[in-house]
N, C-alpha and C positions, 0 to 999 in steps of 0.2 A: 603476469605478478608483479606486485611492488607499485602497483599506481598510485597506492594510498602510502606509501613508505614515509615514515615519521609523521603521519597526521593521525588526530585524534578526533573520532567521532562519538555521536550519542543517538541512539535509535529510540524514539518513544512510541512503545506499542509495538513489544518484541514477540510476540508468540510464535509457536513454529511454522507457521505459514508465511505470509507476506514479509512481517516485519523481522520475525528470526531470520529468514531468508538474506535480506537486506543486511542484517548484522554480520552474517557469515560471509556474506562475499565482500564486504567492508573490509573486515579483519583479515580475509584471505587474499586481500589485496595489499596488507601490509599496515592498515590502521589498528591503532589501540583502540578499543570499542566499550562503551557504556551502553547497556542495555536497560531500559525502564517499562516495565508494565505494572497495570493495575492488579494483575494475577501474581501471585509469589510463586505458584507453581510454574508457571509460563516463564517467568524470569529464572528461575532456577533451571528448567530444562533448557533454555537457549543458552544460558551460561556453560551450563554442564557440557552439551552438543559442541561448543566453540572450545571449550577448554581441553576436550578429550582430543582435539586434533591440533593441539600445541598453539591455539591461537589466544593473543591477549585480550583480555576482556573481564568485566567486571557487571555485577548488576545492582540495580536499585528497585525496590518496590515502590509505586508511587503512581499517582492520577496526573495524567497531563493537563486536567482542567483546574488542578489546585495550584494556585501561584505559588506558594511556600514549597510544596513536595517537588516542583520542576526546579525552584531555585536551588534547595537542597542537591538535588541529582546532578545539577550543573557545577554546582560546589565541589561535591565527590569527585566529579570527572576533573576538574582543576587540580584539586589537592591530590589526586592520583597519579596525574600525567602532565601536568603542568600546562597545558593549554587545551584549546577545543578549535578544531579547523573545520568540521562538518556536523550537522544537525539534521535527521531527519524525522519528520512528524508523522507517524503512521496511526495516531491514535484516533478514537471516534466509536460511538456506538449509533447503532442504526434502527430507526422506528418506521416502519410501515402502516400506513392507515389512509383510508380514503380522505379526502380534504374535510368532509362534513363530519367526519366520526374523530378527526384528530384531536387528541387529549393535551391541552397546553403544557402539562408536564412532560409529555414525550417531546412536545415540539421544543420546549426549553431545554431538554436534556442533547437533544440532536444538535441545537445550534452552539451549547456549551461545549458539547465534545469534540466539535469540528472547529468552527470558527473561533470561539474563546480560547480553546486549546493552542489554535496556531497563534494566536497573539501571543499567549502565556510563554510558549516554548519560542518562539521567535524572540521576545523581548530580553529574555533570559540568557539565551544562546548569543544572541547579538552583542550584548554587553560584555561577556567574557572574551567573544571574538575582537572587540574593540580593545580590552585591556592587552590581549595577544600583540595587538598593532600590527598583525599579518592577514587581515581581512578573514573571511571564512564563506563555506556556502551551507546554505539553507536549502532543505528539500521539504515540500509537503505531498503528501501521496493524494490523490483526487480520486476521480471516479467520473465516467461519462455523464453521471447525474450531475455533474458540476456545468455541463454543458448543453444537456437536454432536459425537457420535462418527461415525468415519468408517472403513470398510474400508480396510485398507492404511496408516490414516493415525495409528497410535498415537503415534509421534515428534512429528509435525507436531501432531494435536489436544491433545495435551499440553502440548507447548510453548508454544502460542499461549495456552491456557486459563490457563497461568501467568503470561502475560505480562498476559491480561485481568486477573486478580486482583492483581497485583503495580501495575498501573496504579491501580486502583481505591483499593489501600494506600496507595500513595505520594500520590495526591490528598489523603488523610487527612492524612499526614505533613506536607504542605508547604501545606495550605490557609492557615493563618495567617501564612504569609508571602508571600501573594499570587499565589501560584504553582499555576496550574491543571493538572490532568492528565486528559485524555480520549482516548478512542479511537475508530477508525473501523472498522466490519466491513463488507467487500464480501464476496459471493460469487465463484465464478469469473467473472473478467472476459472482456469481449468478444474482446480480443485474444488471449486463450487459446484460442477457438475455433478459430485456425489455427496457433498457434504450439506448443501443448501436445497438442491431442486429434487424432487421425485417425480418422476413420469415415467416414459416407456422404456427406459432402459433396464429400471430394475422392475418393472411390472407389465408384462405383456398385453395385461387385460385394461389398462390404463386408459381413462376417457378424459379428454380435456376438461376441465372444470368451465361451466359456463359463467365466466367472470370476466368483466371487463379488463382488460390489459394483461391478462396471463397467457404466456409463451412458453412453449416447451424447449427443451434442449436442442431438439432437432431445427425449429423455428429460430431459434438464436444461431446457431451454426451455420445456417443457411443465409445469413447477412454477413458472414465473415469474409472479406475478400480473400485471405490469406488461408480461410478454410482451417483455422486453428485457434484456439482461446489462448491468451497469455499464460503463461506459467509464472510462479513467485519468483523464478530466476530471472525472467524477461525483465521485470520491474527491478530486480537486484542489479542487473548490468548498466540498467539505463541511470540508477542511481549512484552507482559506482563511477560513471562518467561525469555527474553533476557536481559529486564530492572531488573530483580529481581536478589537477590543472588544465586536462583537456579542453575544460569546458569554462575556460578563466574569462571567456569575454561575451558568457551568456549571463543575464540576468532577466527575471521577468519573463522567462519562456515557459512553455508548457510543452513537454514532451508525451506524445500521444502512444502509448503502447497497446494496441487494440486491434491488431491485426488487420488495419485500414478500416475498422469500422465506421469511424468519425468521418472521415474523409470521401466515403461513397456517395454517389448519387442516391439520394433517399428512396427514390421509387426500383432502383435496381437491387435485384435479389439473386448474389452470386451462385445461390446453392441451386436456382433454376437452370444454371447454365453449366454447374462443376459441381454435380450432384455427389454428396457424400453422406452416409448414413450414420446416424448418431451411435448406433450400435458398433458400427466398424471401427469408429474413430474411438470410442472407449476401450475398445480391446486391444487397439494398438497404443494405449496410453500407458504411461511408466507412471506410477505414484511416486512423488518426490516428498521430502522432508527437508527442511533446510537447502532445498537447492539439489540434494542428492537422490538419486534413484533410490527406491525403496521395492521395486518390484510390480508387477502387473495389478490392476483393480480385480478384487474377487468378491465374492458374494459372501452371504452369511454361513455359507458352508466352506468357504475357502477355494471355492472352484472358481475358474476367470469368468468374468461376466461375459 
């Protein structure tokens, strides 16, 4: 506790999964936190959750790709808390499409919601940190898509890779001002196993679609050296570290929070040597919200999966 005592942080994209968990952990470690999300419901839910636990925070509804709205959120943070020490950019919208079918509007939306939002949040937060005169830490949340190509992921991969290179370059621009810029890279998260994927866990008669690039939960799990998926709390702890003085000599770095996935030899499949059935994995998984346990995963009838 108190790793971020006397610090002020702002989180862009603060819904109840990753962004909200990051905000929760920052506040739990002593930071006063502003959360901004494009969804008023998500903003209010996160604020309520934190305040009910006696944590200091407030919220602003806004779009991280809108220059004026980000400026207002930063200004409100300075007005309320008098300074800004850490900023976390979790904002972005995902569009999946085969490259030949990619719509230009979806492409532009992806680039704007990741790379452009990265620029806007960094500019406003860095300027506020410069006025403080105490430096600061800016953290962008990436994806393995920033480092690899993915089928149907041209827009997402391009936008996340742009954000990665932007973070590295801005780290150099801001270094002499004492402002550090780093990134955190997760792979598919544990909560996505039941929120965005549908396959053999929920449907025993499921058949793999005849589509290039499709993979099941089991196939993904089989690639994970640590034999588990990252939780939102795993990303939050990495973010706390980068926001704290513990990482004061780190800038331009990327922390992989992916169970070893990015650094394994490509042709090695851990699941062939250390088998783990995805059904057993899910049965032993606890649902979490804001990093706190919520109980076992259940089906539509309330029975354990």
